[in-house]
N, C-alpha and C positions, 0 to 999 in steps of 0.2 A: 568565670567570664569577666568579673570585675577586675581581677588581677591581670588578665590578658589585656584588657583595655588600657590599664595603667602602663603595661609594658610597651605598648605600641604608640601611645600618645606622647607628644612633647610635654616636658614638665611644665612649661609655661601655660599650655592649654589646660593641664590638670589643675594648676593653681588658680587659673581663671574660673574654672568650673566650681572649685571649692569655695571661692570667694562669693560667687553668685549664689550658691546654695546657702551660705551663711547669711547673706543679705536677705534672701527669701524667708529663711527661718526667723531672722530677727524681726522682719516686717510682720510676719504672722504673730509672733509673740506680742509685739506692740499693739496690734489690732485686738488681740484677745484681752490684753490688759486694759485697753481703753473702753472695752465693752463689758468690763467686770467679769470676764471669763478667766478668772485667776484661780490657780490651784494653790491652796495654802497648806501649811504643815498640819493644821488641825484636821483638814479634809482627808489628807493622806492617812493620818493616824486613825481616823474614824473608819475608813474603808478597810484598813489592815485588821482592825479589831473585828469588823463585821465578818470577815472571812475566817476568823478563828485564830489569828495570830496572837500570841500571848507572851507573858513574861517568861524568860528562861529558854526560849526556843533558839535553835540554830537555823539561820536563814542564808541561803545562797541567792543573791540578787543578780539578775540579768536585766539590763535596762537601756532605754533610749529617752533621755531627758526631753528632747525636742518633740517627741511624739505625744508627750503628756499635755502639751500646750504651754501656756505661760505659767511657770512655777515661781511663786514669790520666794525669792532668796536662792533660786537655782538649785544646783546639785546638792549643796550642803543641807538644804531643806529636806530633800528626800532621805538623805543619810540620817539626819537627826530624827526624823519621824520614825524610821525603822528602829533606831537605837532606843528611843523612848518606849516603843511598844515591847521590845524584847528585854529591856532592862539590863541591869548590871550582870545578871546571871545568864544572859543570852549571848549569842555569838553571831556576828554579821560577817558574811563571806561574799567576795565578788571575784569574778575572773579578772586577771590582770595580764592578759596575753599581749605580747609585744608586737604582734603583727596582725593585719587583716589579710584575707585571701588565704591561699594554700600555704601551710607551714613548710611543705616541700620547697616551694619557690623561695620562701623566706630563708630557710637554712642554706640554700644554695648560694646565698650572698655572704656566707661565713660571718654572721653577726656575733657579737659578744653580749651575753646577757648579764647585766649588772643589776643585782637584786635591789639596790637602793636607788639607782638612777635611771634604769630603762623604763620609759613611760608605758602605761597601759593604753592599748588602742581599742579598748572595749567600751568606749563612750566616756563622756566627761564625768559622769558620776563615779565611775571606777577610778579615774585618774585623781579626782579630788580625794577619794577615800584612800588611795594608795599613799598619799602625802600626809595623811593625818598621823598625829603622834600615837605611838603604841601599836600601830597597825603592823602585823607580821606578814611576810610574803614568802610563799614557797619558792624554793630554788629549783626552777625548771626552765629550760631554754625556750619552750613554746607555749606551755599550758599552765603557767603559774597562776596562783590565786593569792588574794590578800584576805586577811581575817583580823577581826578585832573582837575581844571578849573572852569569856571563860575557857572556851575550847580552841582558841586561836593557835596555840603552840601545837596541840595534837593534830589539828587539821593541816597545818603547813609543814610540819617536819617530815622527813623521810621521802619527800617527793624527788629529791635529787638522786641520781644514779639508778633510776627506774627506766628500764628499756622502753616501756610503753607508759603513757601518762595517765591512764585511767584504771590501773590495777588496784589491788587490795591495799597498797600503801599510799594511794593518791588521795588528795583532798575530796575528790568527787565520791569515792567509795566510802570514805570516812563520814561524809555527810549522810550517807545511807545508814551507817552503823549508829550514828547519833540520832536517827529518826528526824532529820532536819527537813525543812521545807524549802522549796525552790519558788521564788517569786519572779515572774516575768512582767516587767512594767514597760508597756509600749513596744514590746518585741514578741514575736510568735515562737512557735516550737523549733524554728530553725536555730534559735539561740540556746536550745536545751542541751548543754554539753553532757549532762548525765546519761543521755542515750548511750554514750560510749562505754559505760561501765559494763554493759552486757558483753561487748566484744572482748573485753579483757578478762571477764569472769568465766566465760565458757571455753573449755579446752577445745582446740582445733576448730575455732569458729569457721563456719562454712564458707565465708567470703574473705578474700585477701584484702582486708580493709587497710592494712598497713603496707606502706611501700617497703620493698625488700632492702632498700638502702639503710644502713645504720650510720647515722651522722656522728662524728666526733665534734661536740660543741664546746665552746668556751664560755665559762661562767665566772662571775665575781660575786662572792657571797657578801652578806651584810657586814662582815668584818674586813672586807677588802681583800680577801684571799682568792687567788685565781685557781681555777681547776678545769679539768676536762671531763665530760661525761658523754657516754653513748646514748643515743635515743633514736627511736623510730618515729615516723610521722604518718598521718593518714594518707593513703594513696589518692591523689586528685581524681583519678579515673572513677573510683568508687564514691568519693565525696560528692561528685556531680549527680550521683544516682540516689541521694538521700531524699526521702519523702516524709519529712518531719511532720508537716501539718496534717497529713492523713490520719494522724493518731488523735486528733482533737476529740472526735466523737468517742473513740474507744476509751480514752483516759477518763473522759467525763462520765461515760456510762459505768465504768469500773468504780467510780466513786472516789478516786484519789486526786482528781483535778477539779478546781473550782474556777469559774470565770467571774471577773468583776471589772469595774471601770474606775479609772482615776483620770480626771480631766477629760481630754479627748481620746485617751488610749484604752484599747482593750487589753486586759491584763489577766494573768493566770497565777494560781497557787497550786503547787504540786507537792505531794508527800514523797520524798526521795526514796525511802525504803520500799514503799508500795510500788512505785514506778519500777524500781530495779527488780523486785520479785515478780511483778507482772511480766516484764520483758523476758526474764529467764524462763518462767513457766510457759509462756506462749511461744517462745522460741523452740522449746522442747516439744510442745504439743502440736504446734501448727506451722512452725518454720517462720514465725513473724520476726522480722528484723527492721532496722531503720531503712533498709533497701527493699524490703518486701512486707509492707505494713499489713497486707491482707493474707499473708502466709504463703510460703513456697519453699519446699525443699526437694 
């Protein structure tokens, strides 16, 4: 729906709306700051440790800085807090997708994905992280991730030339292999990309979640080398049928998701391998999918 609205509205009106939203968010942050409702790095660190995050862990972060309230130091504060908790032996991962809305619509514009220069559209925290020194980025036209730390190379390599973005060579599956954790800061389960590892792991998945079109996409790697790769994208028809937040109770009851709060935001911590295994088991037993959270085959 959001992409449809963007397509029909004049760019001038879209820019006006964005500026109004930025002003509202800035005013809210200023109000919070003036009333001492400030989120500090030490507060973030404390909450992350309380949910069991520790040195050496692999963490995938999905985030919305504005939903946290007024964060002292902005996006860099959140990044530094996570890096301090997981330490030098840890690995921080974030989505660095180049588009919002449906990837089918995005690839229909014939974009060129430049690993070093294409911005992340997954929020300001991800874009600040992408630009940091030593951060690695997976080479993928729609579902790239950035990573920093011990396992950054392993997580980001081999994402290129995969027909589907969530298979066994993807950063998302490797997060499961490494028994990583997924942190959702100020976003709900609609941002939980690891849902899709089920669809790529099960042979002959029951629903046609990928569009039948195979796109020839243009890429430029970190060395400036141009290449072409084929990829599929999720079918917008099925993307509209996702019922992500219906899983909140199930995941909590299963014991692999914890809820917590930072600033004004509701947040979640999920164990990636247990999420993946639970989805596969319940798909086989009950027909549970992202589209049928209560089971149906």
